N, C-alpha and C positions, 0 to 999 in steps of 0.2 A: 647309609645313604637312603634318604626317603625317595619313594617312587614319585616320578613326575608324569602326570597324566595330561595329555594334550589332545584336544578335540580336532578331528580331521573331517574335512568335507571334500569329496572328490567330484569334479565336474567332468563328465565324459566317461562312460563306462564301456567303451569298446576295448579292443585288445590292450592298448597302452594303459587305460584307466584301471583295468584289471591287474596288470603288472604292478602298477604303483600300489594298489590296494594290498596285494599279496606282500609287497615289500614292507609296508607299515606293519602288517600282522606278524612278520618274521623278525622285526627288530628285537623284541624281548627275548627271543630264542637265540639269536645270533650275537646280540650285544647285551647280555643280561646285566653286566656290570654298569651299564649306563643308567639303569633304572628308568629309562624312557618307556612310557606306556602309552602307545597311540590308542586313541578312543575313536572308533569309526562311528561318527555321528549321523551323517547324511550323505547320500550320493544322488547325482542327477544325470539324466540322459534324455535326449529328445524323443527316444523310442521308449515308451513306458515299459514294455515287456523286458527290455534290456536292463532298465533301472531296477525293476522288481527282481529279476534274476540275480543281479549283483547283490541286492539286499539279502536274498536267500543264501547265496554262496558265501558271502563274507561277513554277514552279521551287522550291517549298518542298522542303526536304530530307526532311520526313516529314509524315505526316497521321494523323489519328485521329478517332474519333467521340466521344471522351471529353475534354471541355475541360480537365479536371484535368491531363491529361498535358501540355498546352501550358504550364500554369503550373509544373509540376514539372520541365520540361526544363531542364537546367543551362545550355544555351547561350542561353536566352531571357532577355533583359533587359527587354523591353517587351511588354506585353500590349495588344492591340487588340480591343476588345469591340464586336461588330456583331451581337448576338443580339437576339431579342425581349426586351422590357423586363423580363419576369418573372425573367430570369436575372441581371440586372445586379448586384443586391446580393450574391448568393452568389459570383459570379465576382470582384467587386471585393474582397470579404472575403478570399478565398483568395489573390488576387494581391498585395494589400497585405501580408498576413501573410508572404508569400514575398519581400517586398522588391522586387517588380517594378513598374516605372513603367507608368502606365495611360492609354490614350486610350479614352474611352467615348463612344459615340453618345448623342445626347439622345433622350428625357429620361433623365437619369442614373438616376432612380428612378421607379417607377410612381406614387408619390405624393410630395408635398412632404416628409413625414416620412421616407420611405425615402431620398430624396435627402440629407436631413440626416444620416442614419445612414451613408450611403456617404461623404459628405464627411468625417465624423469618422474613419472607419476609415482612409482614405487619409492624412489629416492626422496622425493618431497614429503611423502607420507611417513617415511622412517621405518618401513617394514622390512623384515628379513626376506630375501629372495634367493631362489635357487633355480638352476636350469638343468635339463636332462642331458648333459654332456657326460653320459655314463661311462664311456670307454676309458676316460682318464683314471677311473677307479680300479682298473685291472691291476692286480697285485704286481705283476712284472713291469707294467708301465710305471707304477709308483716307484718301484726299485730303480728303473732306468732314470726317472726324473731325479731321484736322489743322487745317483752316480753323476749325472750332468751337473747338478747344483754343487757337488763337491769338486768339480773340475777333473774327474777321473777319465773323461773322454777328451780332455783338452779343449781347445777352442773349436766350436762347431764350424764346419765349412760347407757341408752339403746336406740337403734334406729333400726327400721325394715322398710326398704323401698322396694317397689315392683312396677312393671308395668306389668300387665297381660292384654293382648289384644288378641282378637279372629281374627284379620285380616288375619292370615295365618292358621287358624284352619281347613279350608276346604281342604282336600287333592287334590281336583280338581281346587283349586285356581291356576291360571296360573303362569308359571315361569317368573315373571317380574324381573326387574333389582334389586329389593330388595333381591332376593334370589340368586344373582350371586356375588361371591367375587370380580371378576374382575371389575365390575361396581359399586357395592355398598361398597365393603370392607367387614368388619365383619357384621353379621346379627343383632340380637337384641342387641349385645354389643354396636354398634354405634347408632342404630336406637332408641331404647327406654331405654336401660340401662343407656345411657348418661344422660337422664332426672333424673333417680334415683340417680345417682352419683352427678350430679350438685345440686339437692335439698339437699342431705346430706351435701355436702360441704358448701352450703349456710347457712343451719340451725345449723349444728354441728361443722364443721371445718375440718381441714386437716385429711387425712386418712394415717395411719402409715403402715399397712400391710393387706394383704388379703389372703384368701384361697378359690380358685374358681374352678368351674366345668362347663362344657358346654355339650350340646347334640343337635342333629338334629333329630327331631321326624318324619318329613315327608321328605324323601330323594329324591323323584322323584315327579315332577309336570308336568302338560300338558304344551306344548309349546304354545306360543301366536299364535292364528290364525288370520291373517289379516282380518279386517272387523268385528271381533267378540269382539272388545274392548281390552283394555290393562290394565296393572297394577293390578287392583282388579277384573278383569274379571274371570269367572269360565269356565273351560273347560268341556269336556264331556268324558264319558267312551269310550275308544278306541282311543282317541287323542294320537298323538306322544308325548313322555315325554322326559324331560331332567333332569339332576342331580342338586339338590340344593347344592351349594358349600359354604354355610356359616351356622351359628348355629341358631336354633330355640329357644334355652333356655340357660340362664346363671344364675347361683346361686353363692353366695359367703358369707363367714363369714368375718366380718370387725372388725378391731381394729383402732379406731381413735387416733390421737396424744394426745388428752386430756384424754384418758382412756376410753371413751365411747366404748361399744361393740355393735355389731349389725349384721344384715344380709341384703343382697340385693337379689332380684330375678327379672328376666324379662323373659317373654315368649310371643311368637306371635302365638303359636299353642294350647294354653290352651283352654279348652272348658268350657264356663260359663261366666266369666267376659268379658264384652264388651270392656271396656276401663278403667280398674281399675288401675290408677296411685295413689298409696296410701302410707301412712307411719304412724307409731306410734312411739312416742318418750317419754322417761321418764327421769325425773330429780329428784333431791333430794327434791324439793319443789312443783313439779307438773308434769303434763303429758299432751299430746295432741295427737289427731288422726285426719287425714284428708284423703279424698278420692275424686279424681277428678270427679267421677261420681255424687258426691254431692258437687260440688266445692264451693257452697255458704254456706256451713256449716263447722264449726270447733268444734270438741269435745275437751273441755278444762277442765282439773282437777287442781284446785288451792284451796285446802281446807283452807289454811291460818293457823295461829297459834291457832285460836279458833275452827277450824274444822267445821265452820258453813256451809261450802260448800263442805262437804265430799262426793263427787261424781262428775261424769263428767257433765259439763254444755254444752248445745248445743247453740253455737253462730251462728247467721245467718247474712248474709251480710247486710251492711248498710253504710250510708255515713260517719259514724264515723271511718271507716276503710280506709286506703290509697286507693286512686283512685276511690273507689266505687261511690262516689257522682258525678263523671264525667259522669256516665252512667245512674244511677237510684238514685233518691233523698231519697227514703224511705227504711226503714228496711224490710228485707224479700223479696225485689224485686231483683232477681238474675241477674247477668251478665253472659256472656258466653265466649266460647273459643276465638272467634274473638275479643272480647273486650280486652283480654290479649295481643293479637297481636297488637292492637292499642296502648296500653300502651308501649309495646316493641318498636314499631316504633317511638313513641314520645320520649322515653328516648334515643334512638339512635340519632335521629336528634337533640335533646337538647344537647347531648354530642358533636355532630359535631358543632353546633352553638357556644357552649361555648369553643370549642377547648380543651376539657378536656376528657381524656379517662375514661369512667365509666364502671361499670360491668352490664352484663357479656360480656366481649370482648374475643379476641382470647387467652388472658392470662388465663381466666377461662376455655376456651375450652381445653387448654393445660393441666390444672390441672385435668380435667376429663380424658384426654388421658393418663396421667401418671398413674391414677388408673386403666384404661383399660389395659394398658401395663402390670401392675402387675398381673391382672386377667389372661391375656393370658399366662404369664410365669407360673402362678400357675396351670392352667389346663393342662399345658404340664409337669410340674415337679411333680404335685400332692403333693405339699407342700405349706406352707405359703411362701409368697413372699412380700418383702418390696416394698413400693411405692418409686420410685427413680426419680430424675429429667430427663426430656427429652429436656429441653430447649437447642436450638442450638445457639451457639455464632458466 
């Protein structure tokens, strides 16, 4: 098999841009049989020092503070977007017009309508797209998905999904772009509820209607002080403050198209859980529980007709589950968050190589946005709202 070299351009070299870049670099080592050879052509960041540091760290051939140069570069075939949400629409529009394939972090758009516009631009351009819904690549999640698809848990009846994170729990946490509607769009709805919704769509299926509520617990935060850090920095008593303009919490009751009932919750100001992305699901033949804080474990209940296994079993990661053996050969040797991003990057480039759109692309991002739009309507109307199409023709 001949090696396939693909030119990569990364826009946004903060933490997530660095994660994506490391992922591309690791594909030849973790998936050598694929013969995919990512070529790091150029990266951009509005902070020149950060762009230069990324070039030194990762070996990009060139660097810039103007993201348009990344798209215009003749050797770049793939655009990786890891910028604040405000820039996604403009970058996707330019990349799609240039015929470049696109991996974009979630949320793809600041609002559901913006996501729909982005999906249309990419679809009309005929480019391959991918979205950073990385948790679905967890080997034990892939295993559970296969069990569900084979009917081994029976008909699903209940689903409870949540994402509880403490990243915004400190009231002195600075007013970064994540807390600003103009820059970020919605708060936890786009940031972490998107993962909850995507996981539910992946495992259970389409959602019919929702009843939702939202709240902002911390309404004022210290402004960022130059030289004292950004984003996750912590201010001090007496600092000048600004208003938080999006939500800290979203909760919802859910009715799936197949009759499954459930609940979703997401919070960035909850106190206690560090990064608890978790779910429990129940079917007529079994049940399962998973928590990202223990991502290499799956609690599985499959008693069978003889009831010999009448209780939850603890499965631990191992090479018998999808992708796991690419990272660790033995059972009980866990993999981590960045390994999921390597799988994501591999599946994206494989999709580009084979010229076949795979999941999750912008179509799946649009499905999440349609659920989000129904939640927004519901917290305004204080009623159940149906999930309706947003696709733009």
